[in-house]
N, C-alpha and C positions, 0 to 999 in steps of 0.2 A: 128326122133321119132324113134321108137318100133314097130317091127308090133304090138304085140300084141295091142298095145296102142291105134295102128289106130283100129284094131276087135274089143272092147274093146268101143271106143270111135261111133263104125259101129251100133255095139250091139245095145249102147243107148240111138240113134239116130234114130232106127227105132223104139228100148220097146219103144218109150214117145207116141205114138201118142195111142197106144194099148192099154192104162192104164188107170179105170180110172180115173175119176178130182179129184184132189185132193193128188194122186199117186207121190214121187219122187223120179228118179232112181240117181243113184248114180255110180261115179266107182273108185276103188280103183285097186292100181295093181294086186291084189289075183283073183280077181273076179267082178260083175256089180253086185247091188243091188235093190229092189227093199222094199220103207217105206212107210205107209200110213203120211202127213206131217198131228202135230194137229191142225192146223189153216186152213181159207176155202180155195180155190182154188184163186190165185193169178190169179189177175184182169188179163185182155186181155191187147197189148200196145195198142195203139191208130197206127190208119194205118194213112197214110201215105195223102191222106186231109186234116182230122182230125191234123195232126200235121201242116200242111202249117197253115188251119186256128188257131189255137191256136199260133201256130211263128207271125202272122200277125197283131191276137190286142193284143199278148204280147209287139211285138212292136210297136203302136199303143201306147199303153197306157203308157207304157216307157213313150214317148218324148210330151207324155199330160202332165201325172205326173215331170217327170225331169226340160224337156223347157216350158210348155206352166202353171205348175202351181207353184212348188217349185223353180226354180229360180227367179223370180221374187218374190216369199217373200225373198228369201232371200237375195232380194235383195233391200229389203228395197222396196218397189215399193208404189207408195202413191196411188193407187186401191188398190195395197191388204194389206198392212195399212188401210186402211176407213170400210171398212168392219171386220178385228178384233177386231178396234177401239170399230166401233158398238156391239162388244161384250163384250166387258170388262176388257181381257186378258191383252193388249199390248201387246208389241212387240214381250218379251219372246218369245206370244204364238208361231206368226206365223213365228219366224224363226223354232221356234220343229217343225212344219205343213212343213214348206220349208219343212227340213231337213229330216224327217220326208220319204219326196216324192218324194225326188230326191236321196237316199235312196230303194223310189218302186223303182224308174223306174231302177234304174242300176241292182235293184238284180233280177225283170222282164224279163232281158237280162240273167239269170246267169240262167242256164239251170236245177241245183239241187237246184237250192233257187225257183224257181219261180212258185209254189204252194204256199209252205210257204210266200212269197211274195201279189199272191195274196191275200190268205186270210187276209194276216193284210192289206194287204188298204185296200181291204172290211173292215173291221173293221176301218180303217177310214175313208172310206167315209157314214159310219155308223149312225157314229161323224158330221159331215160332213152333214147329211140329222137331225138332229136335233139343230143341231144349224140353220138352217139355218128355220126352223120350230117355236124355238124358240124365236131368235135374228135378226133374217135376214128380208129380199123383200123375200113375199113366190113367187119368178117372175116364177125359173124356181129351183123348189122343185125338179123336173124330174130329173136332171144331175146327183145329187149323184145317185141317184136309181139307172138310165144303165147304168153307170160304174160300181155300184158296180153285178151287172145282168152279164155282162161281163167278172169280173175278177170275179166270184165264177162259167160259165165257162171255165174260165184257171185252177181254184182252182182247179175244178172238171177232167178236162179232163188230168193236172199234179200231180193228185191223189195219182200214182205210186210208181213217186217221193218224193213225199215229204214221203212219210210212209217210204222208206228207208230211209231217210233220216232220222226220225223221230227214225229210230228201230237207224239205226249207232249209232247218238247221243243218248241214253239211251241203251244203250250196252257196250257205254265207259262208264257213268253215273254208270255202277254200280263194 
């Protein structure tokens, strides 16, 4: 690496903390320039402790969705089939929900997709809550809500990766 590039990178690293929020420093081959970003300042990265808590929740929910909930539906286990028979949609809906749960369990383990997957699974839990109150015995009505709250925390904690992913997707669509 040329000495000029090292000096520019050092100047960039030194200048960033003193700049007001929303100012972005860029380095090119000739000089270092500053410009104000048009959008809000980026959200801070999560702390190490929060990242460990998020990964713990993601792994636990991935196991719950993929192994504990999705695979029994895909295998057509009688307990799963019984609840879907009460709803009245039949086996195709059970297989669809099982496939979505397994895909969601896998998505929670992929860092770029974890936040978006948590949002999608939250929608699935809202549907589960509606069907619990409408068609099923309401004994365990709180289970989808608890899972949705945990998924909401994961989606919030991974919001930066989700925003980056959506930004890349919208940029490719243009």
